[in-house]
C-alpha positions as CSV (number, residue, x, y, z in Angstrom):
1,K,81.5,95.9,120.9
2,W,79.8,97.7,118.4
3,R,81.0,99.8,115.6
4,I,78.0,102.3,114.8
5,V,78.3,103.6,111.1
6,L,76.4,106.5,110.1
7,P,75.9,107.3,106.3
8,D,77.1,110.9,105.5
9,N,77.7,110.2,101.5
10,G,74.9,112.8,100.3
11,R,73.0,110.2,98.4
12,P,70.2,108.3,99.9
13,W,69.6,105.4,98.8
14,K,65.7,105.0,97.6
15,D,66.3,101.0,97.3
16,W,67.9,98.6,99.6
17,K,68.8,96.2,96.6
18,Q,70.4,98.9,95.2
19,A,72.4,99.9,98.1
20,S,73.3,96.1,98.7
21,T,74.6,95.7,95.4
22,F,76.5,98.9,95.0
23,Y,78.2,98.0,98.2
24,S,78.6,94.3,98.3
25,G,82.1,93.5,99.4
26,N,82.5,96.5,102.0
27,R,85.0,95.2,103.9
28,I,88.4,96.8,105.4
29,Q,91.5,95.2,103.6
30,T,95.4,96.9,104.4
31,T,97.1,93.9,103.8
32,K,99.8,94.1,101.1
33,Y,100.5,90.4,100.1
34,T,98.0,86.6,99.4
35,W,99.7,83.7,99.5
36,F,100.8,83.6,96.0
37,T,101.8,87.1,95.9
38,F,104.0,87.4,98.8
39,L,107.4,86.0,97.3
40,P,107.4,87.7,94.0
41,Q,105.9,91.4,95.4
42,N,108.3,91.3,98.5
43,L,111.3,90.4,96.2
44,F,110.2,93.1,93.9
45,G,110.0,95.6,97.0
46,Q,113.3,94.3,98.0
47,F,115.6,95.2,95.1
48,H,114.2,98.7,94.7
49,R,116.4,99.4,97.4
50,L,119.8,100.6,96.5
51,G,121.8,98.6,99.3
52,N,120.0,95.6,97.8
53,L,121.0,96.0,94.2
54,Y,124.4,97.1,95.3
55,F,124.9,93.7,97.2
56,F,123.4,91.7,94.5
57,F,125.7,93.5,92.0
58,L,128.6,92.2,94.3
59,V,126.9,88.7,94.0
60,V,126.9,88.7,90.3
61,L,130.5,90.1,90.1
62,N,132.1,87.4,92.6
63,W,130.6,84.9,90.3
64,F,133.6,85.8,87.4
65,P,136.8,84.5,88.5
66,Q,138.9,87.9,87.2
67,V,136.7,89.8,89.4
68,E,136.3,88.0,92.6
69,V,137.3,89.6,95.7
70,F,135.2,87.9,98.5
71,H,134.4,84.3,98.2
72,R,131.1,83.7,96.5
73,E,129.1,81.9,99.2
74,I,129.9,84.2,101.6
75,M,129.0,87.2,99.8
76,M,125.8,85.6,98.8
77,L,125.0,84.3,102.6
78,S,125.0,87.9,103.4
79,L,122.3,88.9,101.0
80,V,120.1,85.8,101.6
81,L,120.2,86.8,105.1
82,V,119.0,90.3,104.4
83,L,116.5,89.5,102.4
84,L,115.3,87.1,104.7
85,A,115.2,88.9,107.4
86,S,113.2,91.5,105.7
87,M,110.8,89.1,104.4
88,I,110.1,87.8,107.9
89,K,109.6,91.0,109.3
90,D,107.4,92.0,106.4
91,A,105.4,88.8,106.6
92,I,104.9,89.3,110.4
93,E,103.5,92.6,109.8
94,D,101.3,91.8,107.2
95,Y,99.8,88.8,109.0
96,R,99.3,91.2,112.2
97,K,97.3,93.3,109.6
98,Y,95.2,90.6,108.3
99,Q,94.2,89.6,112.0
100,Y,93.2,93.3,112.7
101,D,91.1,93.5,109.3
102,K,89.5,90.4,110.4
103,T,88.5,91.7,113.9
104,I,87.4,94.9,112.2
105,N,85.5,93.1,109.6
106,F,83.6,90.6,111.7
107,T,82.7,93.2,114.7
108,K,79.0,93.5,115.0
109,T,77.6,96.9,113.2
110,R,74.7,99.2,113.7
111,V,73.7,101.2,111.0
112,Y,71.5,104.3,111.3
113,N,69.4,105.2,108.5
114,Q,68.6,109.0,107.5
């Protein structure tokens, strides 16, 4: 299976070295996370949702005995389960993007010069 790349950028390269330097990291990357940034970025994205902030607010309120409505552990468990399910979904989705990017980046290409 071949990818065919036709240059149509309007600027012909006079020197191959100049072109290879300019496009040295020419690869497709659609993944959102790395191994190190998954947890902080995902939690940051999760707490931008109003529902998750609401449940987090309820968890914090339940730690004060005067305002406690539910059991602390039950409220925290519901928030953790929702966050964990979303994290697993995002991790699977990002891994599939990584696999697809890998197959696209390692396909053979045929480049036609103008």
